[in-house]
N, C-alpha and C positions, 0 to 999 in steps of 0.2 A: 516151100524153098529146101533146101539145107539151111543151115545154121554153121561159117565155122571157126564161130568167138564174139565172143561179147568183146564190147567193149559201156567202162563203167558212167553213167552221169551223161556229161555233157558239158555246153558253153555254164552251166548256171556254176559248177566247179570254182571258175576263174575269181576269186572276187570283187577285181580291180581293171575289167576287159573292158566295160560298155559302157561308161559316163559317170556311174553307179557313186556315192558318197566312198570318199579311199579307202578299204576294211570292212572291219566288224568290231564298231566302240562298241556293241550292249553291255550293261553291268557283268553281265552271265559273264562276259570272253574280255573282261576287264580283272574279272576276278581271277581266271585262267591264265592271262598276265603277269598276274601278278603272282601266284603261283608259280608258274611257269619260268620267272626269275631270280625267285626266292631261295630258288630250288636249285640254282645252278649259284646263285652266291654273289651275284651280278647287282653292283649299286646300280643302277639308273631308275632316272624317276617312273613312275609305270602309270601315269594320267593317261583320257584316253586324247587332250588335244597336244601331248608331244606325242605321242607315241605316230598320229595320224599326221603332221604337219614333214613331208618328203623332203622334209632337210634334215641330211644327211648326218646322225647324231647315234650316239651310243644307245637311247634309245629307239631308235628310226629301229638300226642295225636290229635290237634285241628284237621291237615288234614283229620284223621279216622273220624270222630267227623263228618266231612261237608261232607265226603266220604258215611256214614252210611246211611247221612239226604238227602243225595242226591239219593239213588239209596231208600230209600222208599219213596222217591215220584217220583220217576219212576216209580214205585211201580205199586203204586194209581193209576197214569194216567191210565198203563195197564190195572188193573182194571178195574178201568171207565168203558174206551172201551169195555173190552170186557162185563161186566152189562148193556151198552147201545145194543150192539147187541142181549146181550141173559139171559135177567133177572131170569132166571127159572134156573141154572148149578149153582155153589159152583166155584171157583175160586182158585187156588191155586200157590203159590209163590212158582219157585224153587229152593232145591241146593243143595249141589255136597256136602259132607266130609259134616264135624261136624265142627261148627263152635264155638265151648268150642274143642278144641285139637291142641297144635301149634301154628301157624299163619295161622290158615282158616277163623277167622272172618276177616283179615285185609285183607286178598288175596279173601274170596269170599265177601267183603264189605259191610257186610249188617250184622247188628243185629238186632238178630232173636225178639224181643221186636214193634221193631218202622213195623217192614215187619208186622204182623201182626195182625197194626192194620189198617193195610190197605188192606191185600188183606184173602181170608176164612182160610187157615189151607197150612199146606204142603205139596210139591213132595218131597219126599228125591228123587237124584238122585245117589247116589250114588250106586253102583254095584256088587254086591256076585259073583266074580269067582270062582268060586273051593272048597272054603274056608272060613274061617271068624272067623277067629283064637282069634284077638283079641275081636269079638264081636262090630264090631267096627255099621254092620249094625242094630242093636239093638238102643246100645248107643242112636243112634241119631234118629233111631226114639222117644227115649224114655226121650233124652230133648227137643223135639221138642211140643211134646208130657204133658211133662208138660208146656207148656205152657195153655191150655184148649182147643188148636186149632185140630180141623182133622189132621189127616197125613193120607200121601198117599205114599204108593211105589211100584209104580208101573211098574218097572223095577227090573227085579236080574236077 
């Protein structure tokens, strides 16, 4: 069978979607976070406990901004690897759920506009089982398509 396009990674790209401890607060990650904050001149605490607390604070906002950038950087690296191996096909970034509802943007760790700066489009991984009364699948596709990039829905 011929391959039409590639999808970067999969569910392992979403830091907080599967009941794991929230975020990556290893010493190495926290060192990068401190550097990220310093480069921007932000005056916020950069300890792991404050960054991990889901309470809306300047530190939590800085952490989510940092993590979204880190996720986009990772996607860019993966994208370049795919292009090096096969420059003839589109490369999509995988999503799972709609980042425009509840806490999914924070759980998934990505800002749609940043990701589309480093991939050709989105693969929507939500799976419709039985019915979709909330029209979540349609809304997800419409949200992503609004960025002007291709959206594929290979699973259902």
